FIDOTI-626650 format. One record per residue: residue in one letter; x negated, y negated, z negated of N, C-alpha, C in turn. Coordinates in steps of 0.001 Angstrom, whole numbers, padded with zeros to 6 digits, always signed. Layout:
! residues N
AXYZXYZXYZ;...
***
This chain:
! residues 307
M+022751+008360+019212+022607+008039+017840+021086+007399+017434;L+020302+007813+018414+018939+007226+018266+018878+005698+018732;D+019658+005367+019681+019603+003898+019922+020123+003104+018864;L+021136+003553+018313+021681+002760+017118+020663+002883+016005;E+020198+003871+015628+019192+003680+014658+018011+002948+015320;L+017555+002629+016376+016489+001610+016734+017000+000430+016874;I+018077+000131+017079+018808-001446+017069+018706-001892+015619;Y+019038-000898+014725+019021-001085+013399+017952-001296+012655;H+016919-000663+013075+015696-000870+012728+015046-001972+013145;W+015350-002449+014334+014865-003687+015020+015472-004815+014345;T+016667-004955+013864+017433-006012+013183+016821-005925+011565;L+016470-004857+011305+016090-005028+009685+014549-005242+009722;W+013635-004369+010479+012184-004647+010069+011471-004684+011331;T+011483-004217+012481+010640-004490+013573+010517-006188+013895;H+011396-006786+014194+011667-008276+014479+010699-008988+013346;D+010849-008620+012193+010177-009054+010961+008802-008799+011150;S+008287-007837+011746+006717-007369+011826+006003-008002+012736;L+006277-008648+013870+005731-009052+014881+004943-010461+014502;T+005397-011184+013612+004643-012498+013426+004856-012740+011883;L+003937-013696+011524+004104-014299+010073+005347-015769+010005;S+005395-016148+011217+006331-017328+011547+007724-017304+011341;P+008155-017885+010200+009722-017793+009898+010699-018142+011157;L+010056-019238+011888+010860-019737+013079+010823-018527+014253;L+009823-017764+014282+009819-016921+015089+010402-015301+014865;R+010410-015208+013365+011140-014021+012939+012696-014369+013480;T+013135-015465+013240+014764-015785+013434+014698-015748+015112;F+013756-015925+015808+013933-016116+017354+013837-014523+017555;W+013162-013567+017227+013266-012320+017504+014588-011454+016981;L+014990-012002+016028+016212-011454+015484+017387-011828+016347;R+017724-013028+016362+018734-013515+016943+018800-013649+018386;N+017763-014814+019137+017679-014895+020380+017443-013575+021182;T+016418-012912+020767+016044-011771+021630+017028-010621+021345;T+017805-010327+020532+018902-009439+020212+019975-009918+021185;K+020417-011227+021186+021280-011734+021999+021272-011457+023470;A+019812-011530+024013+019665-011250+025322+019642-009915+025727;G+019214-009009+024496+019286-007547+024950+020612-006886+025083;F+021729-007539+024467+023123-007155+024489+023782-007840+026057;R+023096-008661+026556+023624-008913+027889+022676-008453+029046;C+021580-007981+028659+020577-007624+029861+020049-005994+029443;D+020296-005017+030291+019742-003544+029889+018236-003557+029788;Y+017498-004309+030722+016108-004109+030646+015426-004769+029467;V+016024-006027+029108+015683-006421+027837+016121-005523+026599;M+017062-004775+026337+017378-003726+025362+016533-002755+025424;R+016277-002347+026561+015165-000976+026704+013785-001424+026211;S+013310-002651+026516+012294-003131+025866+012257-003283+024157;I+013492-003712+023740+013568-003631+022361+013605-002365+021725;L+014098-001479+022395+014250+000047+022144+012977+000632+022020;A+012121+000407+023096+010652+000792+023071+009847+000461+022003;L+009870-000973+021878+009161-001448+020552+009572-000963+019360;S+010800-001027+019132+011473-000636+017890+010867+001086+017590;A+010893+001750+018636+010628+003279+018507+009187+003338+018082;V+008279+002539+018833+006755+002599+018304+006729+002314+017095;H+007315+001095+016368+007099+000738+015265+007638+001693+014070;L+008816+002323+014704+009404+003401+013574+008453+004394+013538;G+007901+005049+014634+006902+005892+014566+005672+005590+013733;H+005262+004116+013718+004327+003670+013054+004194+003797+011460;V+005627+003740+011199+005860+003679+009556+006358+004952+009124;N+006921+005841+009979+007344+007183+009890+006555+008276+010784;P+005047+008724+010500+004214+009296+011163+004845+010676+011585;V+005749+011226+011113+006248+012641+011120+006899+012574+012343;R+007653+011498+012817+008457+011448+014006+007635+010703+014959;G+006572+010209+014690+005761+009345+015667+005573+009924+017051;E+005461+011235+017441+005011+011792+018687+006448+011674+019523;T+007492+012088+018870+008974+012107+019634+009141+010470+019666;L+008878+009793+018565+009403+008232+019031+008531+007591+020136;V+007277+007869+020276+006486+007439+021197+006728+007896+022540;R+007249+009233+022722+007697+009805+024068+008909+008841+024462;Y+009943+008642+023552+011067+008067+023753+011064+006575+024157;A+009985+005864+023534+009497+004593+023689+009097+004421+025402;L+008193+005455+025679+007751+005386+026975+008791+005569+028303;T+009601+006405+027666+011072+006694+028525+011646+005231+028908;Q+011921+004652+027575+012649+003130+027788+012029+002314+028527;H+010480+002350+028151+009760+001165+029096+009713+001477+030603;N+009671+002771+030773+009533+003178+032253+010791+003010+032962;L+012159+003254+032115+013468+002788+032949+013573+001197+032996;A+013033+000453+031991+013101-001053+032073+012172-001382+032982;A+010915-000888+033278+010169-001391+034371+010579-001142+035797;A+011312+000241+035924+012021+000470+037196+013138-000492+037474;T+013901-000743+036504+015065-001858+036822+014362-003256+037213;V+013318-003712+036577+012713-004904+036886+012225-004982+038254;R+011341-003966+038743+010888-003850+040055+012063-003685+041140;E+013016-003248+040659+014065-003431+041743+014926-004766+041855;L+014805-005469+040594+015365-006804+040719+014411-007808+041375;I+012938-007609+041273+011992-008391+041856+011930-008071+043392;H+012030-006768+043860+012001-006433+045174+013286-007034+045968;H+014442-006978+045225+015544-007542+045924+015972-008917+046050;N+015027-009527+044673+015231-010960+044491+016463-011499+044016;N+017154-010505+043378+018658-010758+043023+018746-011839+042013;D+019262-013155+042271+019769-014295+041503+018397-014745+040601;S+017367-014573+041354+015992-014849+040617+015758-016121+040063;K+016718-017102+040478+016502-018646+040093+017432-018929+039179;S+018270-018071+038730+019159-018501+037519+018465-018466+036183;T+018798-019485+035420+018086-019776+034069+018381-018248+033059;E+019505-017815+033203+019671-016497+032512+018570-015254+032898;T+018428-015278+034192+017439-014254+034460+016189-014827+034180;A+015998-015974+034215+014530-016339+033867+014085-016138+032514;E+014974-016374+031389+015117-016041+030189+014913-014412+030007;N+015880-013666+030752+015599-012219+030604+014109-011593+031030;M+013770-012069+032191+012499-011702+032734+011288-012054+031752;F+011571-013343+031066+010483-013616+030317+010419-012886+028868;L+011579-012767+028331+011599-011953+027021+011238-010599+027361;Y+011506-010046+028646+010925-008668+028963+009706-008612+028840;S+008796-009636+029580+007546-009540+029914+006812-009613+028360;V+007210-010386+027437+006628-010579+026241+006917-009274+025395;L+008047-008752+025145+008299-007578+024563+007377-006348+025197;I+007241-006300+026499+006441-005338+026977+005057-005683+026447;N+004730-006721+026586+003277-006939+026063+002942-006447+024765;F+003779-006515+023712+003777-005918+022452+003752-004523+022613;Y+004529-003955+023573+004622-002454+023669+003129-002059+024157;V+002782-002556+025329+001657-001999+025969+000454-002040+024940;I+000441-003292+024378-000874-003544+023454-000965-002635+022568;S+000428-002208+021776+000352-001251+020630-000385-000023+021187;Q-000008+000345+022535-000494+001716+023012-001808+001506+023532;T-002758+000477+023306-004006+000342+024150-005158+000541+022837;D-005727+001527+023319-007051+001588+022288-008372+001230+022931;D-008381+000962+024280-009581+000426+025053-009084-000691+025892;P-009323-001864+025037-009001-003370+025871-010049-003536+026782;H-011394-003046+026476-012346-003546+027470-012038-002893+028990;A-011141-002231+029194-011034-001689+030806-010360-002730+031349;A-009505-003569+030805-008667-004646+031313-009679-005853+031574;F-010391-006084+030556-011526-007241+030499-012434-007058+031650;F-012869-005850+031741-013853-005465+032945-013588-004980+034062;G-012326-004776+034382-011744-004255+035656-011688-002662+035473;R-010509-002277+036041-010339-000716+036136-011018+000106+037310;T-011343+001138+036994-011884+001999+038141-011246+003377+037886;G-010848+004041+039038-010150+005479+039091-009007+005424+038128;K-008197+004315+038386-006891+004341+037495-006140+005409+037882;T-005215+006232+036962-004299+007265+037570-002727+006941+036817;E-002053+007770+037153-000653+007589+036650-000584+007567+035060;N-001617+008518+034389-001484+008770+033067-002336+007621+032353;D-002688+006748+033068-003489+005687+032246-002514+004806+031482;T-003035+004156+030387-002115+003209+029775-001907+002090+030639;P-000666+001519+030524-000574+000421+031447-001516-000776+031211;D-001909-001451+032085-002753-002487+032150-002149-003756+031257;W-002643-004029+030095-001987-005024+029471-002345-006393+030001;M-003592-006445+030577-003948-007841+031162-002961-008202+032199;A-002574-007133+033022-001749-007438+034167-000322-008181+033717;F+000400-007208+032416+001522-007819+031896+001372-009249+031303;F+000160-009490+030761-000098-010759+029999-000066-011729+030965;K-000715-011371+032106-000730-012601+033140+000499-012869+033711;G+001490-011835+033795+002692-012038+034326+003658-012717+033382;S+003336-012592+032197+004161-013173+030943+003766-014538+030992;R+002649-015117+031257+001959-016340+031397+002584-017142+032386;N+002814-016425+033549+003237-017104+034846+004653-017437+034569;L+005470-016622+034172+006990-016634+033760+007465-017731+032640;S+006133-017983+031878+006589-018865+030926+006357-020223+031403;L+005832-020574+032787+005846-022089+033215+007176-022303+034144;V+008101-021183+034345+009366-021566+034817+009969-022788+034338;S+010433-023736+034920+010859-025001+034318+012184-024821+033582;S+013060-023738+034118+014039-023701+033319+014083-023265+031631;L+012977-022689+031494+012532-022144+030257+012111-023128+029113;L+011812-024316+029836+011113-025392+029010+012257-026330+028349;V+013488-026169+028809+014468-027263+028154+014668-026705+026947;S+015306-027412+025999+015509-027352+024480+016687-026106+024501;R+017580-026303+025377+018891-025323+025249+018543-023858+025685;S+017266-023620+026363+017008-022306+026668+016738-021358+025457;L+017316-020106+025703+017298-019108+024644+015920-018810+024175;T+014925-019030+025358+013357-018857+025003+012468-019952+024528;H+013265-021097+024311+012445-022173+023901+011897-022127+022721;P+012387-021597+021775+011696-021657+020580+010373-020712+020641;L+010142-019769+021207+008651-019157+021180+007833-019893+022123;I+008295-020599+023244+007637-021355+024180+007114-022885+023306;E+008013-023219+022381+007582-024328+021614+006628-024057+020658;H+006859-022879+020197+005863-022465+019067+004330-022161+019530;M+004097-021597+020974+002956-021716+021666+002271-023040+021860;V+003174-023950+022290+002735-025365+022381+002278-025752+021154;Q+003017-025733+020146+002547-026229+018784+001185-025663+018192;M+000994-024474+018358-000166-023632+018146-001346-024374+018851;Y-001283-024681+020200-002078-025076+021026-002352-026886+020633;S-001500-027464+020092-001614-028913+019561-002307-029027+018259;Y-002760-027966+017713-003358-027991+016483-004804-028373+016867;R-005391-028060+018021-006614-028376+018332-007271-029969+018400;D-005985-030741+018387-006175-032311+018289-006404-032873+016851;L-006217-031808+016017-006271-032305+014556-007725-031747+013989;V-008381-030848+014635-009455-030390+014109-010455-031603+013544;A-011079-031550+012434-011531-032803+011965-013081-032525+011907;H-013518-031140+011638-014981-030832+011510-015616-030190+012856;G-016796-029460+012510-017208-028857+013650-018666-029594+013896;P-019539-029088+014799-018930-027701+015679-019128-026510+015025;Y-018327-025475+015002-018319-024414+014427-019228-023283+015129;L-019284-023484+016384-020050-022351+017209-021312-023134+017923;D-021990-023822+017005-023117-024815+017780-024166-023801+018509;S-024683-022788+018006-025405-021946+018732-025189-021443+020106;L-023675-021120+020256-023105-020717+021544-023050-022058+022616;L-022571-023379+022090-022532-024474+022911-023863-024822+023406;Q-024883-024789+022470-026201-025342+022788-026749-024367+023916;H-026513-023190+023823-027099-022282+024898-026565-022531+026148;M-025210-022575+026240-024400-022836+027244-024717-023954+028064;N-025130-025014+027403-025408-026341+027752-026942-026113+028579;T-027685-025225+028066-028832-024979+028757-029012-024077+029968;V-027773-023493+030398-027698-022450+031508-027719-023086+032783;K-028724-022749+033322-029230-023429+034679-029556-022387+035829;D-030762-021840+035434-031387-020983+036415-030464-019859+037105;G-030585-019810+038348-029825-018776+039300-028081-018916+039013;C-027653-019964+038552-026009-019941+038373-025700-021034+039190;A-024554-020784+040094-023757-021809+040725-023109-022708+039640;K-022848-023790+040320-022236-024995+039383-021019-024730+038702;S-020245-023822+039584-018884-023485+039241-018872-022512+038141;E-020186-021579+038205-020133-020562+037309-020548-021315+035845;I-021334-022222+035916-021884-022755+034792-020809-023691+034232;S-019941-024184+034920-018730-025065+034303-017738-024084+033696;T-017542-022848+034088-016733-021916+033629-017168-021296+032194;Y-018541-021286+032209-019250-020906+030835-019059-021926+029829;L-019041-023210+030193-019078-024213+029344-017582-024480+028967;H-016661-024251+029751-015267-024502+029521-014945-023311+028569;A-015329-022137+028759-014940-021119+027802-015541-021121+026426;A-016564-021743+026366-017323-021960+025056-016713-023022+024432;Q-016176-024061+025066-015737-025447+024457-014203-024801+024108;E-013337-023913+024696-012070-023244+024409-012502-022478+022994;L-013448-021598+023128-013770-020781+021816-013797-021571+020537;E-014590-022654+020806-014985-023683+019678-013733-024347+019240;A-012633-024871+020126-011438-025481+019688-010651-024508+019054;T-010732-023312+019361-009867-022137+018711-010461-021820+017390;F-011509-021731+017464-012200-021396+015907-012120-022558+014982;G-012125-023600+015472-011804-024933+014773-010561-024843+014029;V-009626-024600+014882-007920-024596+014509-007884-023465+013290;L-008537-022339+013537-008611-021211+012757-008862-021246+011314;C-010313-022239+011581-011051-022386+010265-010458-023464+009360;E-009623-024391+009955-009162-025755+009266-007774-025558+008768;Y-006960-024667+009654-005559-024529+009280-005140-022961+009065;P-005322-022590+007806-005142-021219+007688-003527-020618+008086;E-002677-021671+008040-001316-021259+008359-001106-020791+009757;T-002132-021173+010817-002186-020719+012016-002791-019419+012488;R-003214-018617+011506-004193-017520+011657-003166-016256+012220;E-003006-016328+013320-002050-015192+013976-002926-014717+015195;I-002504-013655+015676-003343-012752+016797-002775-013665+017987;I-001788-014431+017920-001389-015303+019286-002600-016142+019768;H-003480-016455+018936-004472-017297+019404-005408-016600+020291;A-005691-015343+020168-006521-014487+020879-005889-014665+022511;F-004625-014427+022466-004235-014564+023864-003932-015919+024588;L-003666-016837+023719-003718-018117+024116-005148-018672+024734;L-006194-018110+023982-007504-018152+024470-007984-017545+025748;I-007466-016231+025830-007536-015512+027111-006973-016171+028368;S-005694-016693+028068-005105-017456+029004-005712-018975+029661;N-006519-019615+028489-007142-020883+028515-008483-020620+029196;V-008972-019373+029305-010306-019395+030124-010090-018519+031323;S-008935-018287+031669-008770-017730+033011-007718-018448+033878;D-007847-019940+033985-007024-020709+034632-007687-021657+035747;H-007128-022463+036136-007775-023373+037315-009059-024089+036791;R-009512-024163+035379-010739-024805+034810-011709-023804+035046;G-011606-022597+035241-012745-021705+035146-012267-020416+034857;D-012388-019427+035536-011947-017922+035228-012934-016987+034504;L-013230-016925+033555-014122-016166+032735-013879-014751+033059;I-012668-014474+032847-012178-013068+033238-012667-012341+034417;A-012329-013359+035531-013024-013069+037125-014531-012576+036831;L-015226-013340+035973-016805-013064+035977-017080-011764+035372;L-016381-011587+034230-016564-010083+033369-016068-009069+034309;Q-015311-009216+035526-014828-008071+036092-015614-007888+037141;Q-016804-008745+037404-017817-008509+038712-018552-007092+038336;P-019045-006439+039255-019603-005194+039167-020975-005170+037946;E-021615-006291+037982-022583-006523+036849-022599-007801+036336;P-021484-008072+035208-021482-009352+034539-022465-009975+034346;S-022801-011229+034074-023901-011992+033637-024133-011868+032227;Q-025107-012019+031677-025465-012037+030281-024617-012966+029474;E-024537-014242+030247-023897-015446+029569-022332-015174+029621;A-021871-014591+030373-020470-014034+030204-020151-013118+029347;L-021218-012244+029229-021046-011164+028094-021043-011795+026713;V-021921-012826+026649-022222-013308+025243-020843-014114+024935;I-020351-014917+025876-019092-015465+025526-017861-014388+025036;F-017897-013310+025817-017054-012408+025444-017118-011620+024046;T-018383-011718+023633-018816-011199+022218-018390-012005+021148;Y-018589-013344+021502-018105-014400+020670-016449-014146+020381;F-015898-013927+021688-014475-014121+021755-013983-012881+020504;C-014406-011676+020536-014373-010616+019915-014381-010595+018298;M-015189-011760+017939-015359-012215+016539-013729-012523+016006;I-013110-013260+016829-011908-013815+016463-010797-013000+016021;P-010278-012127+016814-009306-011189+016612-009671-010240+015362;R-010894-009787+014923-011273-009250+013957-010968-009934+012392;R-011108-011210+012570-011003-011910+011398-009367-012312+011228;L-008623-012195+012148-007153-012374+012016-006681-011367+011004;P-005465-011876+010414-004679-010815+009616-003978-009666+010619;P-004375-008310+010322-004038-007328+011207-002401-007120+011314;R-001985-006975+012518-000596-006556+012870-000451-005327+013293;W+000441-004453+013017+000676-003005+013427+000260-002815+014921;W+000956-003893+015650+001264-003753+017068-000175-003929+017832;S-001156-004663+016940-002428-005011+017722-003443-004247+017010;E-003432-003348+016078-004654-002608+015168-005407-001918+016283;K-004889-001184+017117-005477-000189+018164-006370-001222+018983;W-005553-002190+019494-006306-003292+020495-007504-003804+019779;V-007391-004553+018859-008441-005004+017966-009800-004121+017688;K-009156-002918+017084-010259-002156+017059-010888-001580+018051;G-010245-001525+019377-011043-001190+020574-012190-002482+020891;L-011926-003560+020609-012503-004621+021059-013771-004429+020369;G-014050-003732+019243-015178-003704+018485-016125-005117+018436;D-017295-004815+018668-018305-005964+018625-018611-006645+019893;G-017481-006641+021025-017535-007214+022204-018490-006146+023082;A-019319-007079+023856-020425-006424+024785-021944-006572+024335;F-021912-006379+022906-023265-006885+022222-024363-005697+022670;S-023977-004425+022899-024594-003509+023256-025210-003534+024621;L-024372-004202+025342-024927-004556+026789-025831-005777+027041;L-025924-006642+025904-027170-007602+026094-028369-007240+025919;D-029220-007994+026720-030670-007727+026349-031165-008660+025123;D-032291-008249+024801-032755-009031+023464-032863-010065+023469;E-033186-010749+024617-033062-012677+024481-031525-012691+024353;H-030579-012353+024833-029257-012936+024689-028292-012404+023228;K-028928-011336+022963-028579-010789+021626-028902-011782+020564;A-029967-012483+020697-030542-013571+019765-029501-014614+019953;W-028711-014876+020912-027682-015930+021045-026615-015830+020061;I-026386-014558+019718-025100-014080+018904-025568-014561+017477;V-024760-015529+016922-024965-016031+015462-023577-015828+014976;E-023306-015147+013572-021951-015033+013103-021491-016441+012780;P-020787-016965+013058-019923-017962+012743-019568-018261+011251;P-019504-019388+010458-019200-019479+009136-018021-018708+008928;T-017824-018190+007713-016564-017653+007395-015297-018565+007001;W-014128-018168+007034-012951-019118+007000-012688-018982+005516;D-012188-020062+005030-011657-020254+003638-010368-019789+003488;S-010080-019069+002679-008653-018859+002227-007496-019869+002208;
***
């Protein structure tokens, strides 16, 4: 009976709570539910996320529902591990769609349970079985799955989601004003002493990505969704330069910590979503407390966004 209640809650409320986009709301309701009825690990991911959301709006049942969500998450993960291990039908379009949807749904679930996102940004130590799953690992897996060619064709069940992410990224070409993060850009353009060229290039790339994202969010209010924070993480940890790898060094540089602190300003300004509340709160003021006095002066609050 609980599964039926959670499916009902998903179709009525949870799918609608994930985003402001009407297109994506339809995607979560129709496409994702369709995939769930054909694939058990996608359905278990739907049940897990729906259970967490129902617990959020009904705190009296919260503890029970969160435990049930964890059970569904673990069962789905076990099935996926088995599938990957045996490489069963891994090249089919349907399997690619199922795996990608699973990865995105589990990202929502894991992020909703994460109140210390810094652990993933700065690398984990002493991880135990009782730790919250590493949201960064799931995010990178989801990013890699999104690049599967069969998902990019218009007839794919997952195409609306990927197309939406591409559209969000394309707004960067429409930004007409700026710079919005002038202080950050100026400081990163003067970094030289003791830094390798590849490191300097990574700082500049990350600062430019932050500037582009801030410009979009400032000039196009309709795009103000938490998805931009994750697109930004993806864009600063690719072949053009991996800021996340620099943050995960034993002693991150002050420049990397400055960029991370600027990054944390963006999620705080975006409209809150129930599933990202703990994650955003956990980001706090970034790494400001780890900066020395010289680099604290590099942090300049950007202009406010007009409504």
